[in-house]
N, C-alpha and C positions, 0 to 999 in steps of 0.2 A: 152539556160539553167541559171538558178539562181541559184548566186553566194550564195549574204545573203538573206538567206531568212526573211520574214515578220515575227517579233515578238507582243507578246501582250506589248502593252506600260507598261514603268516602273511607271507613274505616275498613272494608272488605279489599277494596284497591292496595290499603297500607298493608294488611296482614299479609296478604299476598306478595307483596313488591317484600318486605321482610323475610316470610321462609324461602321466596326465591335464595336469598344472600346468603339464609342460613344453612350452616355445616347438618346432615341429617342426623347426626349424632344430639347436636346442640344439648344442652339441658334445658333450656326452655324452649323446645321447638313443637312438644306437645301439649304445652300451655295454650300456643299462639292457635296452632291448629285448633284447640276445642276454641279459645276465642274464636273463630274464622265459621268454624260451623255454628256457632249461636248468632254471629251477623247474618249469615247465610241462610239460617232456618227462619227469620227474622223476617227477611226483606221477600222469602218463598210465599210464607205466609199473608205480609201483604200484596204480593204479586196475586195472590190463587182467591181474592179480593174483587182485584182489577173486573174478572170476568162478569161477574154479579153487578158490578157495576156499571158495566158494556148495556144492558139490560134497560138502564133510565134513560127517559125520555131528556135530549140532548140541552132543550127548548125549555125546558122547566127545572134541569139540574145542573148547577154550576161545581164542579170537583176538581177539589184543590188537592193534591198530593203535598208529604214532609212540611209542614206549614212549621215554620220557626218563629214566634212574634216574641216582642221584650215585655217586662213584666215587671214594676218596679226596679228597675238595674239587673235581672235576671233574664233568664229566656224558658220557655215552655214548648214545645213540641209536639204536635199532633199530625199522627198516621195521617188522615185524610179528613179533611171535611168538605164538608158537602152544603152548598146555599141552598135552598130555594126560596121562594115569595112569600112562604108559608111558615120555615122552621129553617133552623143552624141545625146539621147534625155533625158530630164529632167521632170517629171510627180509632178507636184504639187495637191495635191485632196485634195477638201474641199467639206464638208458636216457637215453641218449646223444644229448644233441643237436650237430650240427654237428661237427666233426673235431676 
């Protein structure tokens, strides 16, 4: 069973809103487009994992996406956390854009 669904990244929403407001010849536009492509590549990589997770028995596996937990006045993030009666499995997805 999936407890926390994967959501479209807030940073992608922000970058897309910024691009809509920038002129096409703005000096920072290429940099922002590149940043957006990286964010979307990561999101698509995480989405591709969801297909394989769909085969898990929903009664035995509990899935959390985009978990953010506090640790010593800081936070850390996990792409996917899978809980079972027998183990805890942390998945970090890397889907790189560019070189």
